C-alpha positions as CSV (number, residue, x, y, z in Angstrom):
1,M,30.6,38.4,121.4
2,S,30.8,36.4,118.3
3,P,30.3,38.1,114.9
4,T,27.0,36.2,114.6
5,V,25.7,37.4,117.9
6,V,26.7,41.0,116.9
7,G,24.9,40.5,113.6
8,F,21.7,39.5,115.4
9,I,21.9,42.4,117.7
10,R,22.6,44.9,115.0
11,V,19.6,43.7,112.9
12,S,17.5,43.9,116.0
13,L,18.4,47.5,116.8
14,I,18.0,48.6,113.1
15,S,14.5,46.9,113.2
16,L,13.7,48.8,116.4
17,L,14.5,52.1,114.7
18,V,12.5,51.2,111.6
19,G,9.5,50.1,113.7
20,V,9.6,53.3,115.8
21,V,9.9,55.6,112.8
22,M,7.1,53.7,111.1
23,G,4.9,54.0,114.1
24,V,5.4,57.8,114.2
25,L,4.6,58.0,110.4
26,M,1.5,55.9,110.9
27,A,0.3,58.2,113.7
28,A,0.9,61.2,111.4
29,G,-1.2,59.6,108.6
30,A,1.7,59.0,106.2
31,F,0.3,55.7,105.0
32,S,-3.3,56.9,104.4
33,G,-3.2,56.1,100.7
34,A,-2.8,52.4,101.2
35,C,-5.4,50.1,99.4
36,R,-5.3,47.8,102.4
37,P,-4.2,49.9,105.5
38,G,-4.5,46.9,107.8
39,L,-1.4,45.5,106.1
40,I,0.6,48.6,107.1
41,T,-0.2,47.8,110.7
42,T,0.8,44.1,110.1
43,A,4.1,45.2,108.6
44,H,4.7,47.5,111.6
45,A,4.0,44.6,114.0
46,H,6.3,42.2,112.0
47,I,9.3,44.6,111.9
48,N,8.9,45.0,115.7
49,L,8.2,41.4,116.6
50,L,10.3,39.4,114.1
51,G,12.9,42.1,113.6
52,F,13.5,43.6,117.1
53,V,12.2,41.0,119.5
54,C,13.0,37.7,117.8
55,M,16.4,38.8,116.5
56,L,17.4,40.1,119.9
57,I,16.3,36.9,121.5
58,F,18.3,34.9,119.0
59,G,21.4,37.0,119.6
60,V,21.2,37.0,123.4
61,G,20.3,33.3,123.4
62,Y,23.4,32.4,121.4
63,H,25.5,34.5,123.7
64,I,24.2,33.5,127.1
65,L,22.7,30.0,126.9
66,P,26.0,28.2,126.1
67,R,27.6,30.1,129.0
68,F,24.8,29.3,131.4
69,S,24.8,25.6,130.5
70,G,28.6,25.5,130.7
71,K,28.8,23.9,127.2
72,P,30.1,25.2,123.9
73,L,27.7,26.2,121.2
74,Y,26.9,23.2,119.0
75,S,27.5,25.0,115.7
76,E,28.6,28.6,115.1
77,R,28.2,27.9,111.4
78,L,24.6,26.9,111.8
79,A,24.0,30.1,113.8
80,T,25.5,32.1,110.9
81,V,23.3,30.3,108.4
82,Q,20.3,31.1,110.7
83,L,21.3,34.8,110.8
84,W,21.2,35.1,107.0
85,L,17.9,33.1,106.7
86,N,16.3,35.3,109.3
87,I,17.6,38.5,107.7
88,T,16.3,37.3,104.3
89,G,12.9,36.3,105.8
90,L,12.5,39.5,107.8
91,V,13.3,41.8,104.9
92,G,11.1,39.8,102.5
93,V,8.1,39.7,104.8
94,F,8.4,43.4,105.6
95,A,8.8,44.4,102.0
96,M,6.0,42.1,100.7
97,L,3.6,43.4,103.4
98,L,4.3,47.0,102.4
99,A,3.9,46.1,98.7
100,A,0.7,44.2,99.4
101,A,-0.8,47.2,101.2
102,Y,-0.6,49.2,98.0
103,S,-1.4,46.4,95.5
104,E,-4.3,44.3,94.5
105,A,-2.0,41.4,93.7
106,D,-2.0,38.3,95.9
107,L,1.3,39.1,97.5
108,M,0.3,37.5,100.8
109,R,0.4,34.0,99.3
110,Y,3.2,34.5,96.8
111,G,5.4,37.0,98.6
112,V,4.8,37.0,102.4
113,A,4.3,33.3,102.9
114,P,7.5,32.1,101.3
115,F,9.6,34.7,103.1
116,G,7.8,33.8,106.3
117,A,8.8,30.2,105.7
118,V,12.4,31.3,105.4
119,F,12.2,33.1,108.7
120,A,10.5,30.1,110.3
121,L,13.3,27.8,109.0
122,G,15.8,30.1,110.8
123,A,13.8,29.7,114.0
124,V,13.9,25.9,113.6
125,L,17.7,26.1,113.2
126,F,18.0,28.2,116.4
127,T,15.9,25.6,118.3
128,F,18.0,22.7,117.0
129,N,21.3,24.4,117.6
130,L,20.5,25.3,121.2
131,L,18.9,22.0,122.0
132,K,22.0,20.3,120.7
133,T,24.1,22.7,122.8
134,M,22.3,22.1,126.0
135,G,22.3,18.3,125.4
136,G,25.9,18.1,124.4
137,A,29.0,17.2,126.4
138,P,29.8,19.7,129.2
139,A,32.7,22.0,128.8
140,P,35.9,20.7,130.4
141,P,36.3,22.0,134.0
142,V,38.6,24.9,134.6
143,V,41.4,23.9,136.9
144,P,42.8,26.7,138.9
145,P,46.5,27.2,138.8
146,K,48.4,25.8,141.7
147,P,50.0,28.5,143.9
148,A,53.7,28.9,143.6
149,S,55.6,27.0,146.2
150,R,57.8,29.1,148.6
151,P,61.4,28.0,149.2
């Protein structure tokens, strides 16, 4: 697997662990002091859906779709840029949702939305990169070696 694919999968698995631990803490009432407890639930949903599900889909998509289509990935560099955009967006959205749950400040508009836009930009790059991959020139055929002639 490419380093970018490994990066997506690592972030995905870390997000899964954070989401599971957070779910247990929520069930135990650890977040009961929040001003806006609904935002704790929203943060939990986002770390699971954006963090675990989306990041895993991005990583697996980059690994298997070029192979299934028989074409090389359009741009590994674009995939790496996307990885960092999605990490930035994910961490920002999660942190701002948690902060907004304990604050009266308008962090949804000025914190969550900009980081959400960064994550969305990453998703646009993923879509572009894979559409270009599937629409690109096919990989050259693999020619099997000729058997050695016998004297």
